[in-house]
MIRONU-885067 format. One line per field, with one value per residue: residue number from 1; y, z, x of N, C-alpha, C in turn; residue in three letters. Coordinates in nm, 3 decimals. Layout:
# residues N
k <- NUM:...;
n.Y <- Y:...;
n.Z <- Z:...;
n.X <- X:...;
ca.Y <- Y:...;
ca.Z <- Z:...;
ca.X <- X:...;
c.Y <- Y:...;
c.Z <- Z:...;
c.X <- X:...;
r <- ala:...;
# end
This chain:
# residues 292
k <- 1:2:3:4:5:6:7:8:9:10:11:12:13:14:15:16:17:18:19:20:21:22:23:24:25:26:27:28:29:30:31:32:33:34:35:36:37:38:39:40:41:42:43:44:45:46:47:48:49:50:51:52:53:54:55:56:57:58:59:60:61:62:63:64:65:66:67:68:69:70:71:72:73:74:75:76:77:78:79:80:81:82:83:84:85:86:87:88:89:90:91:92:93:94:95:96:97:98:99:100:101:102:103:104:105:106:107:108:109:110:111:112:113:114:115:116:117:118:119:120:121:122:123:124:125:126:127:128:129:130:131:132:133:134:135:136:137:138:139:140:141:142:143:144:145:146:147:148:149:150:151:152:153:154:155:156:157:158:159:160:161:162:163:164:165:166:167:168:169:170:171:172:173:174:175:176:177:178:179:180:181:182:183:184:185:186:187:188:189:190:191:192:193:194:195:196:197:198:199:200:201:202:203:204:205:206:207:208:209:210:211:212:213:214:215:216:217:218:219:220:221:222:223:224:225:226:227:228:229:230:231:232:233:234:235:236:237:238:239:240:241:242:243:244:245:246:247:248:249:250:251:252:253:254:255:256:257:258:259:260:261:262:263:264:265:266:267:268:269:270:271:272:273:274:275:276:277:278:279:280:281:282:283:284:285:286:287:288:289:290:291:292;
n.Y <- 1.971:1.787:1.432:1.217:1.079:0.829:0.770:0.525:0.493:0.736:0.884:0.741:0.639:0.570:0.639:0.916:1.026:0.951:1.099:1.358:1.341:1.283:1.504:1.673:1.579:1.478:1.515:1.480:1.253:1.147:0.889:0.738:0.564:0.732:1.038:1.326:1.465:1.732:1.759:1.944:2.042:1.803:1.623:1.504:1.238:1.086:0.747:0.434:0.177:-0.088:-0.113:-0.208:-0.083:0.187:0.220:0.171:0.381:0.598:0.567:0.600:0.862:1.002:0.905:0.808:0.815:0.645:0.419:0.382:0.150:0.165:0.132:-0.052:-0.294:-0.304:-0.397:-0.666:-0.813:-0.730:-0.825:-1.098:-1.145:-1.058:-1.184:-1.207:-0.949:-0.796:-0.924:-0.827:-0.568:-0.609:-0.821:-0.885:-0.627:-0.542:-0.720:-0.648:-0.384:-0.428:-0.567:-0.367:-0.172:-0.314:-0.345:-0.081:-0.016:0.087:0.159:-0.018:-0.020:-0.221:-0.231:-0.464:-0.681:-0.756:-0.958:-1.175:-1.379:-1.653:-1.612:-1.779:-1.799:-1.567:-1.320:-1.221:-1.273:-1.156:-1.378:-1.584:-1.842:-1.780:-1.792:-1.735:-1.660:-1.558:-1.429:-1.180:-1.181:-1.400:-1.294:-1.090:-1.241:-1.375:-1.157:-1.066:-1.273:-1.266:-1.013:-1.042:-1.229:-1.094:-0.857:-0.865:-0.680:-0.534:-0.411:-0.563:-0.439:-0.516:-0.421:-0.304:-0.279:0.037:0.381:0.715:1.041:1.179:1.383:1.286:1.035:0.790:0.629:0.336:0.453:0.684:0.615:0.480:0.688:0.852:0.692:0.669:0.937:0.991:0.876:0.605:0.252:0.099:-0.188:-0.380:-0.608:-0.837:-1.039:-1.014:-0.935:-0.686:-0.490:-0.186:0.123:0.476:0.641:0.832:0.747:0.501:0.595:0.729:0.508:0.374:0.559:0.556:0.310:0.351:0.543:0.402:0.213:-0.047:-0.392:-0.661:-0.826:-0.648:-0.569:-0.333:-0.276:-0.157:-0.110:-0.198:-0.453:-0.490:-0.546:-0.488:-0.384:-0.292:-0.093:0.076:0.149:0.316:0.512:0.626:0.738:0.930:1.094:1.177:1.050:0.879:0.621:0.417:0.342:0.182:-0.149:-0.483:-0.753:-1.066:-1.211:-1.413:-1.320:-1.146:-1.161:-1.211:-1.185:-1.246:-1.458:-1.388:-1.370:-1.426:-1.320:-1.129:-0.995:-0.809:-0.865:-0.621:-0.576:-0.570:-0.350:-0.147:-0.156:-0.038:0.222:0.286:0.448:0.448:0.579:0.567:0.437:0.603:0.849:0.890:0.912:1.141:1.331:1.334:1.415:1.669:1.660:1.478;
n.Z <- -2.251:-1.962:-1.909:-1.787:-1.466:-1.269:-0.933:-0.720:-0.391:-0.292:-0.065:0.126:0.306:0.143:-0.105:-0.080:-0.056:-0.303:-0.475:-0.417:-0.510:-0.781:-0.912:-1.036:-1.289:-1.390:-1.458:-1.195:-1.077:-0.816:-0.617:-0.375:-0.088:0.112:0.221:0.005:-0.011:0.040:-0.162:-0.250:-0.584:-0.686:-0.848:-0.688:-0.633:-0.459:-0.472:-0.503:-0.537:-0.549:-0.687:-0.994:-1.218:-1.147:-1.120:-1.382:-1.520:-1.406:-1.499:-1.772:-1.775:-1.694:-1.858:-1.818:-1.860:-1.725:-1.446:-1.101:-0.864:-0.545:-0.352:-0.082:0.171:0.407:0.656:0.817:1.038:1.042:0.793:0.838:1.023:0.890:0.627:0.399:0.355:0.317:0.093:-0.117:-0.186:-0.194:-0.372:-0.567:-0.668:-0.761:-0.970:-1.137:-1.203:-1.341:-1.566:-1.686:-1.739:-1.920:-2.126:-2.204:-2.276:-2.087:-1.904:-1.607:-1.266:-0.990:-0.640:-0.447:-0.188:0.048:0.207:0.068:0.085:0.280:0.463:0.501:0.324:0.261:0.110:-0.098:-0.441:-0.745:-0.890:-0.713:-0.551:-0.427:-0.097:0.111:0.459:0.586:0.562:0.435:0.282:0.117:-0.022:-0.167:-0.331:-0.481:-0.609:-0.760:-0.945:-1.078:-1.196:-1.364:-1.543:-1.655:-1.751:-1.909:-1.956:-1.728:-1.419:-1.130:-0.829:-0.563:-0.236:0.043:0.406:0.496:0.584:0.711:0.653:0.611:0.510:0.533:0.647:0.849:0.911:1.050:1.216:1.352:1.576:1.728:1.797:1.942:2.165:2.291:2.346:2.531:2.751:2.788:2.768:2.472:2.296:2.064:1.791:1.778:1.607:1.358:1.032:0.787:0.477:0.491:0.352:0.296:0.238:0.041:-0.108:-0.198:-0.356:-0.558:-0.677:-0.782:-0.972:-1.136:-1.255:-1.434:-1.595:-1.704:-1.837:-1.747:-1.732:-1.563:-1.264:-0.985:-0.725:-0.462:-0.238:0.039:0.106:0.347:0.587:0.848:1.182:1.353:1.601:1.563:1.380:1.549:1.727:1.571:1.521:1.778:1.832:1.626:1.657:1.909:2.138:2.445:2.496:2.684:2.707:2.498:2.426:2.369:2.210:2.122:1.837:1.928:2.173:2.146:2.101:1.795:1.537:1.273:1.138:1.117:0.888:0.950:0.817:0.554:0.373:0.083:-0.228:-0.427:-0.657:-0.931:-0.958:-0.879:-1.091:-1.284:-1.212:-0.966:-0.658:-0.325:0.011:0.312:0.619:0.837:0.707:0.594:0.823:0.938:0.753:0.804:1.066:1.156:1.113:1.270;
n.X <- -0.159:-0.219:-0.213:-0.479:-0.511:-0.651:-0.699:-0.790:-0.928:-0.841:-0.871:-0.744:-0.444:-0.210:-0.321:-0.377:-0.119:-0.021:-0.184:-0.089:0.174:0.142:0.043:0.223:0.273:0.037:-0.316:-0.516:-0.755:-0.964:-1.112:-1.330:-1.476:-1.552:-1.718:-1.714:-1.396:-1.162:-0.895:-0.643:-0.606:-0.697:-0.951:-1.210:-1.437:-1.699:-1.752:-1.909:-1.724:-1.783:-2.014:-2.086:-2.206:-2.199:-1.923:-1.834:-1.959:-1.832:-1.568:-1.618:-1.702:-1.472:-1.265:-0.990:-0.629:-0.472:-0.487:-0.453:-0.498:-0.563:-0.751:-0.880:-0.966:-0.751:-0.676:-0.551:-0.660:-0.926:-1.014:-0.984:-1.184:-1.407:-1.459:-1.629:-1.735:-1.498:-1.401:-1.550:-1.454:-1.178:-1.135:-1.351:-1.423:-1.175:-1.131:-1.347:-1.276:-1.039:-1.134:-1.289:-1.095:-0.937:-1.118:-1.149:-0.898:-0.707:-0.420:-0.339:-0.254:-0.219:-0.228:-0.084:0.036:0.303:0.223:0.132:0.302:0.449:0.647:0.865:1.081:1.235:1.462:1.188:1.137:0.977:0.903:0.874:0.681:0.350:0.204:-0.007:-0.078:-0.298:-0.641:-0.651:-0.412:-0.476:-0.692:-0.570:-0.402:-0.597:-0.711:-0.492:-0.469:-0.717:-0.698:-0.470:-0.570:-0.790:-0.682:-0.415:-0.211:-0.182:-0.030:0.098:0.170:0.352:0.335:0.531:0.550:0.429:0.485:0.421:0.276:-0.052:-0.326:-0.580:-0.578:-0.401:-0.083:0.080:0.266:0.183:0.007:0.206:0.384:0.212:0.149:0.401:0.461:0.271:0.369:0.344:0.427:0.553:0.515:0.687:0.726:0.998:1.035:0.920:0.973:1.023:1.043:1.037:0.899:0.860:0.542:0.563:0.783:0.683:0.472:0.612:0.730:0.503:0.414:0.635:0.607:0.392:0.509:0.725:0.585:0.563:0.483:0.330:0.448:0.575:0.800:0.802:0.967:1.172:1.528:1.623:1.620:1.414:1.301:0.989:1.053:1.318:1.269:1.123:1.328:1.490:1.302:1.246:1.491:1.536:1.310:1.347:1.234:1.139:1.353:1.339:1.081:1.022:0.962:1.068:0.889:0.723:0.558:0.388:0.317:0.109:-0.226:-0.387:-0.630:-0.568:-0.326:0.027:0.294:0.646:0.869:0.864:1.023:1.100:1.258:1.358:1.499:1.445:1.273:1.451:1.628:1.478:1.476:1.372:1.392:1.501:1.510:1.712:1.576:1.622:1.671:1.419:1.257:1.369:1.288:1.021:0.989:0.903:0.635:0.514;
ca.Y <- 1.916:1.670:1.311:1.198:0.964:0.800:0.701:0.476:0.499:0.860:0.938:0.657:0.682:0.565:0.711:1.059:1.059:0.933:1.216:1.471:1.320:1.270:1.628:1.738:1.530:1.427:1.572:1.372:1.229:1.055:0.839:0.657:0.539:0.838:1.158:1.406:1.535:1.831:1.735:2.050:2.002:1.671:1.613:1.388:1.202:0.970:0.643:0.298:0.096:-0.223:-0.105:-0.219:0.018:0.316:0.221:0.183:0.516:0.688:0.556:0.659:1.007:1.057:0.859:0.825:0.755:0.545:0.396:0.313:0.100:0.146:0.112:-0.187:-0.314:-0.355:-0.441:-0.813:-0.866:-0.704:-0.919:-1.232:-1.155:-1.019:-1.225:-1.182:-0.806:-0.750:-0.985:-0.745:-0.460:-0.656:-0.916:-0.869:-0.494:-0.536:-0.791:-0.566:-0.270:-0.478:-0.596:-0.240:-0.109:-0.389:-0.313:0.057:-0.006:0.179:0.096:-0.037:-0.063:-0.270:-0.243:-0.586:-0.676:-0.857:-1.064:-1.291:-1.482:-1.719:-1.570:-1.884:-1.804:-1.433:-1.216:-1.274:-1.217:-1.157:-1.510:-1.682:-1.883:-1.718:-1.886:-1.646:-1.721:-1.503:-1.402:-1.062:-1.227:-1.484:-1.208:-1.022:-1.339:-1.396:-1.036:-1.069:-1.370:-1.210:-0.901:-1.092:-1.295:-0.997:-0.746:-0.912:-0.569:-0.464:-0.430:-0.597:-0.380:-0.568:-0.313:-0.342:-0.196:0.178:0.477:0.854:1.129:1.211:1.470:1.216:0.902:0.776:0.502:0.273:0.525:0.786:0.557:0.453:0.814:0.899:0.611:0.705:1.074:0.991:0.815:0.463:0.160:0.050:-0.319:-0.407:-0.741:-0.858:-1.153:-0.987:-0.856:-0.628:-0.396:-0.072:0.247:0.582:0.646:0.914:0.659:0.406:0.667:0.749:0.380:0.348:0.648:0.508:0.197:0.405:0.610:0.301:0.122:-0.182:-0.486:-0.781:-0.813:-0.571:-0.545:-0.197:-0.273:-0.081:-0.185:-0.239:-0.558:-0.444:-0.590:-0.374:-0.327:-0.217:0.031:0.159:0.203:0.433:0.613:0.700:0.815:1.045:1.184:1.210:0.997:0.807:0.485:0.317:0.303:0.087:-0.281:-0.592:-0.865:-1.161:-1.225:-1.502:-1.250:-1.058:-1.230:-1.145:-1.267:-1.290:-1.503:-1.303:-1.430:-1.366:-1.247:-1.112:-0.895:-0.816:-0.837:-0.524:-0.548:-0.539:-0.211:-0.061:-0.153:0.049:0.358:0.304:0.498:0.452:0.638:0.490:0.462:0.721:0.967:0.908:0.960:1.280:1.413:1.335:1.444:1.792:1.636:1.368;
ca.Z <- -2.163:-1.888:-1.914:-1.671:-1.381:-1.167:-0.814:-0.630:-0.253:-0.282:0.072:0.212:0.335:0.023:-0.213:-0.059:-0.093:-0.449:-0.537:-0.402:-0.592:-0.923:-0.972:-1.114:-1.429:-1.429:-1.409:-1.104:-1.032:-0.705:-0.574:-0.255:-0.025:0.206:0.165:-0.072:0.067:-0.034:-0.188:-0.343:-0.714:-0.725:-0.873:-0.607:-0.635:-0.381:-0.561:-0.449:-0.636:-0.553:-0.780:-1.128:-1.309:-1.104:-1.151:-1.527:-1.561:-1.362:-1.595:-1.899:-1.755:-1.683:-1.967:-1.771:-1.936:-1.636:-1.321:-0.993:-0.775:-0.407:-0.260:-0.027:0.315:0.424:0.792:0.816:1.140:0.999:0.683:0.896:1.093:0.797:0.496:0.285:0.331:0.260:-0.041:-0.218:-0.233:-0.219:-0.483:-0.678:-0.727:-0.833:-1.097:-1.221:-1.252:-1.443:-1.686:-1.749:-1.793:-2.038:-2.230:-2.247:-2.308:-1.990:-1.819:-1.469:-1.165:-0.873:-0.525:-0.370:-0.057:0.080:0.285:-0.018:0.113:0.410:0.555:0.524:0.226:0.216:0.048:-0.203:-0.575:-0.811:-0.945:-0.605:-0.534:-0.317:0.000:0.221:0.585:0.639:0.464:0.357:0.182:0.023:-0.109:-0.260:-0.431:-0.569:-0.691:-0.856:-1.053:-1.155:-1.276:-1.468:-1.643:-1.721:-1.811:-1.911:-1.959:-1.600:-1.331:-0.990:-0.747:-0.425:-0.148:0.176:0.515:0.460:0.691:0.669:0.695:0.514:0.570:0.546:0.707:0.916:0.901:1.180:1.298:1.436:1.708:1.801:1.851:2.043:2.285:2.357:2.397:2.648:2.862:2.798:2.703:2.339:2.269:1.922:1.759:1.737:1.518:1.233:0.952:0.664:0.409:0.486:0.279:0.321:0.136:-0.071:-0.189:-0.263:-0.461:-0.671:-0.744:-0.859:-1.088:-1.224:-1.331:-1.546:-1.682:-1.776:-1.902:-1.703:-1.722:-1.486:-1.119:-0.943:-0.582:-0.430:-0.101:0.070:0.105:0.483:0.653:0.986:1.262:1.404:1.713:1.508:1.326:1.664:1.782:1.488:1.538:1.904:1.826:1.538:1.712:2.045:2.233:2.555:2.452:2.787:2.694:2.388:2.479:2.271:2.235:2.010:1.780:2.011:2.294:2.116:2.031:1.673:1.460:1.149:1.150:1.045:0.855:1.026:0.736:0.416:0.307:-0.062:-0.315:-0.522:-0.752:-1.062:-0.952:-0.877:-1.227:-1.364:-1.164:-0.834:-0.562:-0.186:0.110:0.436:0.715:0.913:0.624:0.582:0.951:0.955:0.667:0.859:1.209:1.187:1.087:1.356;
ca.X <- -0.262:-0.174:-0.294:-0.563:-0.484:-0.751:-0.650:-0.894:-0.881:-0.766:-0.880:-0.664:-0.308:-0.127:-0.387:-0.359:0.020:-0.009:-0.245:0.002:0.293:0.109:-0.007:0.328:0.273:-0.093:-0.441:-0.549:-0.893:-0.963:-1.241:-1.327:-1.605:-1.585:-1.779:-1.620:-1.294:-1.086:-0.754:-0.607:-0.557:-0.750:-1.094:-1.250:-1.580:-1.736:-1.803:-1.912:-1.653:-1.842:-2.126:-2.025:-2.263:-2.145:-1.782:-1.817:-1.998:-1.726:-1.459:-1.663:-1.707:-1.337:-1.179:-0.850:-0.518:-0.410:-0.558:-0.380:-0.603:-0.513:-0.864:-0.883:-0.973:-0.613:-0.649:-0.559:-0.749:-1.063:-1.043:-0.995:-1.312:-1.513:-1.407:-1.718:-1.742:-1.371:-1.385:-1.619:-1.365:-1.041:-1.124:-1.447:-1.409:-1.048:-1.154:-1.434:-1.199:-0.944:-1.211:-1.328:-0.973:-0.899:-1.218:-1.128:-0.755:-0.648:-0.316:-0.383:-0.158:-0.291:-0.140:-0.095:0.101:0.404:0.158:0.098:0.402:0.433:0.752:0.963:1.190:1.268:1.380:1.102:1.137:0.846:0.874:0.857:0.541:0.277:0.150:-0.052:-0.117:-0.423:-0.745:-0.610:-0.317:-0.549:-0.774:-0.481:-0.362:-0.712:-0.723:-0.383:-0.499:-0.827:-0.648:-0.382:-0.654:-0.879:-0.606:-0.275:-0.117:-0.182:0.086:0.075:0.276:0.345:0.381:0.580:0.498:0.447:0.463:0.427:0.168:-0.155:-0.427:-0.709:-0.562:-0.273:-0.016:0.102:0.362:0.119:-0.027:0.329:0.434:0.116:0.165:0.527:0.454:0.181:0.442:0.312:0.518:0.517:0.572:0.698:0.777:1.137:1.038:0.845:1.065:0.969:1.133:0.946:0.929:0.762:0.436:0.613:0.868:0.593:0.400:0.706:0.744:0.383:0.414:0.740:0.551:0.316:0.604:0.804:0.490:0.598:0.371:0.364:0.456:0.692:0.809:0.844:1.016:1.290:1.654:1.660:1.540:1.398:1.188:0.911:1.128:1.430:1.211:1.093:1.452:1.528:1.199:1.261:1.614:1.519:1.208:1.388:1.135:1.201:1.382:1.309:0.940:1.013:0.986:1.060:0.797:0.716:0.422:0.310:0.274:-0.004:-0.333:-0.433:-0.721:-0.501:-0.187:0.121:0.423:0.755:0.968:0.816:1.108:1.091:1.371:1.305:1.608:1.387:1.227:1.569:1.684:1.392:1.490:1.310:1.492:1.453:1.600:1.724:1.467:1.660:1.645:1.273:1.207:1.412:1.204:0.885:0.983:0.828:0.493:0.467;
c.Y <- 1.789:1.551:1.294:1.069:0.949:0.722:0.656:0.474:0.625:0.921:0.853:0.706:0.683:0.649:0.862:1.102:1.048:1.052:1.339:1.459:1.328:1.403:1.700:1.701:1.488:1.521:1.460:1.371:1.125:1.010:0.752:0.641:0.656:0.952:1.240:1.480:1.635:1.791:1.841:1.997:1.871:1.679:1.487:1.365:1.077:0.868:0.510:0.205:-0.044:-0.229:-0.099:-0.109:0.156:0.328:0.240:0.324:0.618:0.687:0.618:0.811:1.068:1.026:0.874:0.760:0.654:0.535:0.329:0.277:0.070:0.114:-0.032:-0.181:-0.382:-0.395:-0.593:-0.870:-0.846:-0.803:-1.059:-1.252:-1.123:-1.055:-1.194:-1.034:-0.756:-0.806:-0.894:-0.636:-0.514:-0.745:-0.881:-0.734:-0.483:-0.607:-0.711:-0.450:-0.314:-0.508:-0.468:-0.171:-0.181:-0.354:-0.175:0.086:0.099:0.106:0.094:-0.083:-0.100:-0.286:-0.370:-0.571:-0.782:-0.974:-1.177:-1.406:-1.535:-1.684:-1.671:-1.877:-1.664:-1.421:-1.268:-1.197:-1.227:-1.295:-1.617:-1.716:-1.816:-1.826:-1.806:-1.723:-1.670:-1.467:-1.283:-1.103:-1.312:-1.399:-1.134:-1.116:-1.362:-1.277:-1.031:-1.157:-1.321:-1.101:-0.949:-1.161:-1.196:-0.892:-0.784:-0.800:-0.492:-0.494:-0.461:-0.541:-0.430:-0.470:-0.367:-0.270:-0.051:0.269:0.618:0.932:1.148:1.295:1.395:1.081:0.898:0.637:0.446:0.358:0.627:0.731:0.526:0.579:0.863:0.823:0.653:0.846:1.088:0.927:0.668:0.379:0.117:-0.081:-0.346:-0.541:-0.739:-0.970:-1.137:-0.890:-0.813:-0.542:-0.266:0.043:0.352:0.581:0.731:0.828:0.559:0.471:0.691:0.620:0.347:0.433:0.608:0.392:0.246:0.471:0.511:0.203:-0.025:-0.267:-0.611:-0.754:-0.741:-0.549:-0.406:-0.185:-0.183:-0.170:-0.237:-0.344:-0.523:-0.515:-0.468:-0.304:-0.244:-0.087:0.127:0.222:0.325:0.547:0.694:0.784:0.942:1.146:1.223:1.174:0.915:0.660:0.378:0.268:0.201:-0.051:-0.388:-0.695:-0.954:-1.167:-1.309:-1.433:-1.168:-1.137:-1.150:-1.238:-1.326:-1.337:-1.414:-1.380:-1.356:-1.284:-1.241:-0.999:-0.918:-0.789:-0.747:-0.484:-0.506:-0.393:-0.114:-0.049:-0.063:0.196:0.389:0.341:0.501:0.522:0.543:0.525:0.587:0.849:0.995:0.965:1.106:1.375:1.432:1.395:1.569:1.775:1.528:1.418;
c.Z <- -2.096:-1.911:-1.783:-1.598:-1.279:-1.055:-0.731:-0.488:-0.226:-0.142:0.172:0.225:0.212:-0.090:-0.202:-0.098:-0.244:-0.523:-0.531:-0.502:-0.743:-0.991:-1.057:-1.263:-1.480:-1.386:-1.327:-1.066:-0.921:-0.670:-0.451:-0.196:0.062:0.138:0.096:0.019:-0.020:-0.042:-0.290:-0.473:-0.767:-0.740:-0.803:-0.617:-0.548:-0.472:-0.489:-0.554:-0.649:-0.647:-0.922:-1.221:-1.277:-1.140:-1.299:-1.573:-1.522:-1.458:-1.729:-1.890:-1.760:-1.806:-1.928:-1.865:-1.854:-1.508:-1.224:-0.887:-0.636:-0.310:-0.214:0.120:0.352:0.566:0.798:0.918:1.100:0.888:0.738:0.960:1.003:0.654:0.377:0.252:0.265:0.122:-0.148:-0.272:-0.271:-0.343:-0.597:-0.746:-0.812:-0.969:-1.192:-1.283:-1.362:-1.573:-1.761:-1.810:-1.920:-2.154:-2.289:-2.280:-2.219:-1.912:-1.673:-1.383:-1.040:-0.758:-0.446:-0.243:-0.043:0.157:0.196:0.007:0.255:0.508:0.581:0.434:0.173:0.185:-0.076:-0.334:-0.637:-0.858:-0.837:-0.585:-0.412:-0.227:0.121:0.343:0.640:0.524:0.376:0.246:0.075:-0.075:-0.208:-0.368:-0.531:-0.663:-0.798:-0.975:-1.140:-1.250:-1.391:-1.581:-1.724:-1.800:-1.811:-1.914:-1.829:-1.523:-1.190:-0.912:-0.604:-0.331:-0.014:0.285:0.483:0.578:0.636:0.720:0.578:0.584:0.604:0.614:0.778:0.894:1.041:1.273:1.392:1.571:1.791:1.871:1.961:2.174:2.362:2.415:2.515:2.769:2.882:2.728:2.567:2.313:2.119:1.898:1.724:1.634:1.399:1.150:0.821:0.598:0.385:0.398:0.322:0.210:0.017:-0.165:-0.265:-0.379:-0.582:-0.749:-0.832:-0.984:-1.186:-1.312:-1.453:-1.646:-1.768:-1.854:-1.872:-1.692:-1.649:-1.337:-1.082:-0.792:-0.554:-0.284:-0.086:0.073:0.242:0.537:0.801:1.054:1.305:1.517:1.664:1.443:1.441:1.725:1.701:1.507:1.666:1.902:1.744:1.598:1.856:2.147:2.339:2.515:2.555:2.779:2.580:2.439:2.370:2.310:2.112:1.960:1.869:2.137:2.273:2.040:1.911:1.596:1.338:1.177:1.068:1.011:0.924:0.943:0.591:0.345:0.157:-0.128:-0.428:-0.627:-0.890:-1.065:-0.954:-1.016:-1.320:-1.323:-1.034:-0.733:-0.423:-0.099:0.226:0.527:0.796:0.833:0.611:0.711:0.976:0.870:0.725:0.999:1.245:1.168:1.177:1.501;
c.X <- -0.210:-0.267:-0.370:-0.526:-0.595:-0.686:-0.770:-0.839:-0.804:-0.769:-0.802:-0.524:-0.220:-0.189:-0.367:-0.218:0.041:-0.068:-0.156:0.117:0.261:0.079:0.098:0.318:0.136:-0.207:-0.506:-0.697:-0.886:-1.103:-1.223:-1.466:-1.650:-1.657:-1.672:-1.524:-1.221:-0.940:-0.714:-0.549:-0.611:-0.902:-1.142:-1.400:-1.602:-1.803:-1.802:-1.851:-1.709:-1.961:-2.072:-2.076:-2.206:-1.997:-1.759:-1.851:-1.892:-1.608:-1.493:-1.665:-1.568:-1.252:-1.030:-0.750:-0.441:-0.490:-0.462:-0.481:-0.546:-0.626:-0.870:-0.921:-0.843:-0.578:-0.661:-0.656:-0.896:-1.103:-1.064:-1.133:-1.432:-1.476:-1.499:-1.725:-1.613:-1.345:-1.442:-1.526:-1.228:-1.028:-1.221:-1.433:-1.282:-1.060:-1.242:-1.356:-1.101:-1.016:-1.247:-1.207:-0.925:-0.989:-1.192:-0.983:-0.686:-0.540:-0.362:-0.268:-0.238:-0.193:-0.175:-0.011:0.210:0.345:0.102:0.197:0.390:0.545:0.861:1.087:1.226:1.419:1.307:1.117:0.998:0.805:0.854:0.709:0.477:0.220:0.104:-0.096:-0.250:-0.519:-0.707:-0.514:-0.383:-0.630:-0.687:-0.429:-0.476:-0.730:-0.615:-0.417:-0.614:-0.781:-0.562:-0.462:-0.736:-0.801:-0.458:-0.172:-0.109:-0.053:0.039:0.194:0.261:0.414:0.430:0.503:0.531:0.415:0.472:0.309:0.072:-0.262:-0.556:-0.700:-0.427:-0.214:0.007:0.189:0.295:0.074:0.097:0.378:0.342:0.132:0.292:0.523:0.359:0.246:0.413:0.417:0.462:0.590:0.570:0.769:0.925:1.146:0.945:0.930:0.999:1.077:1.054:0.997:0.828:0.657:0.480:0.697:0.782:0.519:0.488:0.724:0.624:0.375:0.524:0.690:0.475:0.411:0.682:0.717:0.524:0.473:0.416:0.365:0.585:0.687:0.866:0.886:1.136:1.414:1.696:1.564:1.532:1.281:1.109:0.989:1.246:1.382:1.183:1.217:1.499:1.429:1.219:1.389:1.596:1.420:1.235:1.278:1.210:1.227:1.349:1.166:0.919:1.054:0.975:0.955:0.797:0.571:0.332:0.256:0.147:-0.110:-0.382:-0.524:-0.653:-0.360:-0.094:0.247:0.535:0.851:0.922:0.894:1.107:1.226:1.318:1.408:1.553:1.340:1.345:1.631:1.604:1.404:1.424:1.418:1.430:1.557:1.613:1.608:1.498:1.632:1.497:1.214:1.248:1.329:1.063:0.875:0.905:0.677:0.434:0.447;
r <- unk:unk:unk:unk:unk:unk:unk:unk:unk:unk:unk:unk:unk:unk:unk:unk:unk:unk:unk:unk:unk:unk:unk:unk:unk:unk:unk:unk:unk:unk:unk:unk:unk:unk:unk:unk:unk:unk:unk:unk:unk:unk:unk:unk:unk:unk:unk:unk:unk:unk:unk:unk:unk:unk:unk:unk:unk:unk:unk:unk:unk:unk:unk:unk:unk:unk:unk:unk:unk:unk:unk:unk:unk:unk:unk:unk:unk:unk:unk:unk:unk:unk:unk:unk:unk:unk:unk:unk:unk:unk:unk:unk:unk:unk:unk:unk:unk:unk:unk:unk:unk:unk:unk:unk:unk:unk:unk:unk:unk:unk:unk:unk:unk:unk:unk:unk:unk:unk:unk:unk:unk:unk:unk:unk:unk:unk:unk:unk:unk:unk:unk:unk:unk:unk:unk:unk:unk:unk:unk:unk:unk:unk:unk:unk:unk:unk:unk:unk:unk:unk:unk:unk:unk:unk:unk:unk:unk:unk:unk:unk:unk:unk:unk:unk:unk:unk:unk:unk:unk:unk:unk:unk:unk:unk:unk:unk:unk:unk:unk:unk:unk:unk:unk:unk:unk:unk:unk:unk:unk:unk:unk:unk:unk:unk:unk:unk:unk:unk:unk:unk:unk:unk:unk:unk:unk:unk:unk:unk:unk:unk:unk:unk:unk:unk:unk:unk:unk:unk:unk:unk:unk:unk:unk:unk:unk:unk:unk:unk:unk:unk:unk:unk:unk:unk:unk:unk:unk:unk:unk:unk:unk:unk:unk:unk:unk:unk:unk:unk:unk:unk:unk:unk:unk:unk:unk:unk:unk:unk:unk:unk:unk:unk:unk:unk:unk:unk:unk:unk:unk:unk:unk:unk:unk:unk:unk:unk:unk:unk:unk:unk:unk:unk:unk:unk:unk:unk:unk:unk:unk:unk:unk:unk;
# end
């Protein structure tokens, strides 16, 4: 009999990929705010995670052997403009879930973000001090601290920029491709650097954490330091899009509600030492090209 894994945010981009990946070794349960969706092989239930009573009952009903908490309002601009609303899911719910998992002795993995850093001292190790520039980053830092206090055995997985495909959601790459295929120019930052990975790679890393029973903070970034523009250059080459439509720009050229750090590349050496494996961006794009 397979052990039970609960994935919150199962209808989201990362959550959907995680559910696909986990089924090989786990009996997977998923939950989210959306109406019930069909994920083959996954027991999905619509649940308001912000409702403590409902959340606790769901955990009691399932009795999971592990929880990976991906549910979040992850749009920095939305969080900047709606701090109280996003706080409920990003911070309070995360703390409630950690308390319940600690009470029920359930291993918990929480997905945080590279945006907990200010972009001034990359590449960032797990032990480096956090200093977020926007509300979303502040909320993730607050959630990290709540979780560590409530459930010392939990894992904080700081995630990089992620891309890929999902049946129920999309990543940043789909709008990029749509713009270019429509013949419009696509402007991408030359002064924002990340260590991106595909959602499949990220999901494997999260499952590795449970397998290794790792506790503490872990970075799951890729091995390539790329600007958004450099990522776009590889994307147009692999997908055979018009490279003349790709235009460089700077963060200052695009008004945004949420300030963005310039370089939040992650040092993921610790994860690699545990067996975390990443592919090159080109390899990842080649694997995805028939689905974009």
